[in-house]
C-alpha positions in Angstrom: 190.2 74.8 32.2 191.3 77.6 29.9 189.0 80.1 28.3 190.4 82.4 25.6 189.5 84.8 22.9 190.3 83.0 19.6 189.1 85.8 17.2 187.5 89.2 17.3 185.8 91.7 15.1 183.5 94.7 15.2 180.4 92.6 15.6 181.7 89.2 16.6 183.9 87.4 19.1 185.0 83.8 19.1 185.5 82.2 22.5 187.2 78.9 23.1 187.7 76.7 26.1 189.4 73.4 27.0 192.4 71.9 28.8 195.9 72.3 27.4 196.8 68.9 28.6 196.1 66.6 25.6 198.8 64.1 24.6 196.9 61.8 22.3 193.7 63.8 21.7 192.8 67.3 20.8 191.8 69.0 24.1 191.8 72.7 23.2 191.4 74.7 20.0 189.1 74.7 17.0 188.9 70.9 16.7 188.9 70.0 20.4 186.7 67.4 21.9 183.4 68.4 23.5 183.4 68.8 27.3 179.6 68.5 27.4 177.0 71.2 27.1 178.5 74.7 27.5 176.7 78.0 28.2 178.1 81.3 27.3 176.7 84.5 28.8 177.7 87.7 27.0 175.7 91.0 26.8 172.1 90.0 26.7 172.8 86.8 24.9 172.9 83.2 26.3 174.4 80.7 23.9 174.4 76.9 24.5 176.6 74.5 22.6 178.2 71.1 22.9 181.3 72.3 21.0 184.4 73.6 22.7 184.1 77.1 21.1 181.4 79.4 19.8 181.2 82.5 17.7 179.0 85.2 19.2 177.4 87.6 16.7 175.2 90.7 16.7 177.5 92.6 19.0 177.9 96.4 18.8 181.3 97.9 17.6 183.8 99.2 20.1 181.8 98.1 23.2 183.0 96.2 26.3 181.2 92.9 27.0 181.8 90.9 30.2 181.3 87.2 29.6 181.2 83.9 31.5 181.5 80.3 30.2 179.9 77.4 32.0 180.4 73.7 31.3 178.0 71.2 32.9 176.5 74.0 35.0 179.9 75.0 36.5 181.6 78.3 35.7 185.0 77.6 34.1 186.1 81.1 33.1 185.2 84.7 32.6 186.6 87.9 31.2 185.8 91.1 29.3 186.1 91.6 25.6 186.0 94.9 23.7 184.8 94.6 20.1 186.7 96.3 17.4 185.7 99.6 15.8 184.0 99.5 12.5 185.3 102.9 11.5 188.5 104.3 12.8 191.6 106.5 12.2 193.5 105.2 15.2 194.2 101.9 17.1 196.9 100.1 19.1 198.2 96.6 19.0 201.1 94.5 20.3 203.8 92.7 18.2 205.8 89.7 19.5 207.9 87.1 17.7 209.8 83.9 18.4 208.5 83.5 21.9 207.1 80.1 22.8 210.0 78.5 24.8 208.8 78.6 28.4 211.9 80.5 29.4 212.3 83.1 32.1 212.7 85.7 29.4 209.4 84.7 27.8 207.6 85.0 31.2 209.3 88.4 31.9 208.1 89.8 28.6 204.6 88.3 29.1 204.4 90.1 32.5 205.4 93.4 30.8 202.8 92.8 28.1 200.1 92.3 30.8 201.3 95.5 32.7 201.2 97.6 29.5 197.9 96.1 28.4 196.3 97.1 31.8 197.9 100.6 31.6 196.7 101.3 28.1 193.2 99.9 28.8 192.8 102.2 31.9 193.9 105.2 29.9 191.3 104.7 27.2 193.7 103.2 24.6 192.7 99.5 24.4 195.0 97.0 22.8 193.1 95.4 20.0 195.1 92.2 19.3 198.6 90.7 19.5 200.3 90.2 16.2 202.6 87.1 16.3 205.6 86.9 14.0 205.8 83.1 14.2 207.8 80.4 16.0 204.9 80.4 18.4 206.0 77.1 20.1 209.6 75.7 20.4 210.6 72.2 21.1 213.2 72.8 23.7 211.0 71.9 26.7 208.8 68.7 26.4 208.5 67.6 22.7 207.5 70.8 20.9 204.1 71.9 19.8 202.7 68.7 18.4 200.5 68.0 21.5 198.1 70.4 23.3 199.9 69.7 26.6 203.0 71.4 25.0 201.1 74.7 24.8 200.2 75.2 28.5 203.6 76.4 29.7 204.6 78.1 26.4 201.4 79.9 25.5 198.2 79.6 27.6 199.9 80.2 31.0 202.2 83.1 30.2 199.5 85.1 28.2 196.5 83.9 30.2 195.4 87.5 31.2 195.6 88.9 27.7 194.0 85.9 26.1 190.9 86.5 28.1 190.3 89.7 26.1 192.1 89.7 22.8 193.3 87.2 20.2 196.7 86.4 18.9 196.8 87.0 15.1 199.7 84.8 14.0 201.8 83.7 11.1 203.7 80.4 10.9 207.4 80.1 11.7 209.9 77.4 10.8 209.5 75.9 14.4 205.7 75.6 13.8 206.1 72.7 11.5 208.5 70.3 9.8 210.9 72.9 8.5 212.7 72.7 11.9 210.5 70.4 14.1 207.6 68.0 13.9 205.1 68.0 11.0 202.3 67.7 13.6 203.2 71.1 15.0 201.6 72.7 12.0 198.1 71.3 12.5 198.1 72.1 16.2 199.3 75.6 15.6 196.5 76.3 13.1 194.0 74.6 15.5 194.9 76.4 18.8 195.4 79.8 17.2 192.2 79.5 15.1 194.2 80.5 12.0 191.8 80.6 9.0 194.6 79.2 6.8 198.4 79.2 6.4 198.0 82.6 4.8 195.1 85.1 5.1 194.1 88.7 5.2 192.3 90.6 8.0 191.3 94.2 8.5 190.9 96.5 11.4 187.9 98.7 10.8 188.0 100.6 7.5 191.6 101.8 8.3 194.2 99.0 8.2 194.7 95.7 6.4 197.1 92.9 7.4 198.4 90.4 4.8 199.6 87.4 6.9 201.9 85.1 4.9 203.6 81.8 5.2 207.3 82.1 4.4 208.2 78.6 5.6 208.9 75.2 4.0 206.5 73.5 6.3 204.3 70.8 4.7 201.3 68.7 5.7 202.7 65.6 3.9 205.9 64.6 2.2 209.2 66.4 2.4 209.6 70.1 3.2 208.7 72.4 0.3 208.6 76.2 0.0 205.1 77.7 0.4 206.3 81.0 -1.2 207.3 80.1 -4.7 206.6 82.6 -7.5 203.6 81.3 -9.3 202.6 79.0 -6.5 199.2 78.9 -4.8 200.1 81.4 -2.1 201.7 83.9 -4.5 198.7 83.7 -6.8 196.5 84.5 -3.8 198.8 87.3 -2.8 198.6 89.0 -6.2 194.9 88.9 -6.1 194.8 90.3 -2.5 197.1 93.1 -3.3 195.3 94.0 -6.5 192.3 95.1 -4.5 192.1 98.8 -3.6 194.2 99.3 -0.4 192.9 100.6 2.9 194.7 103.7 4.3 197.3 101.4 5.9 198.4 98.1 4.2 200.8 96.0 6.3 202.5 92.7 5.5 203.4 90.0 8.1 205.7 87.1 7.6 208.2 85.1 9.7 211.4 85.4 7.6 212.8 88.9 7.3 213.6 90.4 3.9 216.2 92.7 5.6 218.4 91.4 8.4 221.9 92.0 9.6 222.0 88.7 11.5 224.0 87.5 13.3 222.4 84.0 13.1 220.1 84.3 10.0 220.7 86.1 6.8 217.9 88.0 5.1 215.3 86.2 2.9 215.1 88.9 0.3 216.3 86.9 -2.7 214.0 84.0 -2.2 211.1 86.4 -1.6 212.0 88.9 -4.2 208.7 88.4 -6.1 206.9 89.3 -2.9 209.1 92.3 -2.3 208.3 93.6 -5.8 204.6 93.1 -5.2 204.7 94.9 -1.9 206.5 98.0 -3.2 204.1 98.4 -6.1 200.8 97.9 -4.1 201.1 100.5 -1.3 202.5 98.3 1.4 203.8 100.7 4.0 205.5 98.3 6.4 206.5 94.7 6.8 206.7 92.9 10.2 208.9 89.8 10.6 210.7 87.7 13.2 213.1 84.7 12.9 216.3 86.5 13.9 216.3 86.7 17.7 216.8 90.4 18.2 215.2 93.7 17.2 216.0 95.5 13.9 214.5 98.4 12.0 215.4 98.9 8.3 216.3 102.1 6.5 213.4 103.4 4.4 215.0 104.2 1.0 215.3 102.9 -2.5 216.9 99.6 -1.4 213.9 98.8 0.8 211.4 100.0 -1.8 210.6 103.0 0.5 208.9 100.5 2.9 209.7 100.1 6.6 210.8 96.7 7.6 210.6 95.7 11.3 212.2 92.5 12.7 210.9 91.6 16.2 212.1 88.1 17.1 213.1 88.1 20.7 209.9 87.6 22.6 211.4 84.6 24.3 214.5 83.6 22.3 217.5 85.8 22.2 220.7 85.5 20.1 223.9 87.2 21.3 226.3 88.9 19.0 226.7 92.3 17.4 225.4 93.2 14.0 226.9 96.7 13.7 229.4 95.8 11.0 226.7 94.3 8.8 224.0 97.0 9.3 224.9 99.3 6.4 225.1 96.5 3.8 221.8 95.0 5.1 220.0 98.4 5.0 219.4 98.2 8.8 219.2 101.6 10.6 218.9 100.5 14.2 218.9 97.4 16.4 218.9 96.0 19.9 219.9 92.5 21.1 217.3 92.4 24.0 214.2 90.5 24.7 211.2 92.7 23.8 207.8 93.2 22.4 206.4 96.2 20.5 203.6 98.6 21.2 202.4 99.8 17.8 200.1 102.8 17.5 198.6 103.9 14.2 197.2 107.4 14.2 195.9 108.7 10.9 199.0 109.1 8.7 201.7 107.9 11.2 202.6 104.7 12.9 204.8 104.8 16.1 206.6 101.7 17.3 207.7 101.5 20.9 209.9 98.6 22.0 209.3 97.3 25.5 211.8 95.2 27.4 211.7 93.4 30.7 210.9 95.0 34.1 214.6 95.4 34.7 215.8 96.6 31.3 214.5 99.1 28.8 215.3 98.5 25.2 218.3 100.5 23.9 218.1 101.0 20.1 221.5 101.8 18.6 222.7 102.7 15.1 225.8 101.2 13.5 228.0 103.6 15.5 226.4 102.6 18.8 224.6 105.9 19.1 221.2 105.9 20.7 218.2 106.1 18.3 215.2 108.1 19.2 212.1 106.2 20.4 209.4 105.5 19.5 210.3 104.8 15.9 208.0 106.8 13.6 206.8 105.5 10.2 205.0 108.0 7.9 202.3 106.7 5.5 203.7 107.9 2.2 200.3 107.4 0.6 198.4 109.4 3.2 
């Protein structure tokens, strides 16, 4: 059975367990069937439940807690979780996008994530969560993400070490629903990743807020329909969320990039112009996206609303083809067509972004003239 961290905070952790083998029933995730009485031991607490998950409360901030989970008196999993800080001026997280395809590349990047996670933890710099840019599960092996058994090789197995300690905080991609695949993918994605909704806000301590959005046309019934229309339910929610006083760092996350030089997907700026205008007027410092299967960093100028746009969409998928001739027109400063994930560090008024490739290949960021670009990429908080 799998045991994983479904959510985390300064005083809480949500632990879930089950088998990622369901075909006709829900066997893992928020709505999974019961496997019988479960007992969770964490800190000085013992929690018993007949559900397949539990939220542990009354924990201390920024403290490591070993835990074990038993079902029917037999231990099925264990791990160690570190709660988030409640006050902070520095933290670290991973970013990955377009990954769930069970490819050799996905597994190579997953191994590098595990290596870097262990290295950072041992150096006193814990990774707090993994931020997913969407397309969490693809339908190229088995039938997609509509059944829990589709998730074993594409999610729970490659990231099993990290999942024992930190959650994936995800947005939806076009492959996570009927925009590109099965409508049933959407419900399973929300269930297995414990997403609070198709769009939501979360904060890290009193320091950073993340606005996670749905830029897809996935629907729960009927034909596909954009979830991002100006004046629609999500945009109304977004206006209210961004009207609140910002934390020192305000970051937006969505699958479709507003700035992209391709080669396979054009940017989504025009259909998301109303969101772009909201971002630039409400202290959003950076926007993370995926969808295009490479790595791109935008310019930070008037064309981009003085925001930093980051496209990270090659955690498993990779699209060949140069974008150099399109970069200037698309306001893209640097790019790499390699499989990668990102280590993101925010320290007071600066965010640094370090791309990490496979064990055999470092990530080579290049500008439009093929010159190497200095790493890590540095993003200053213009409101700091």
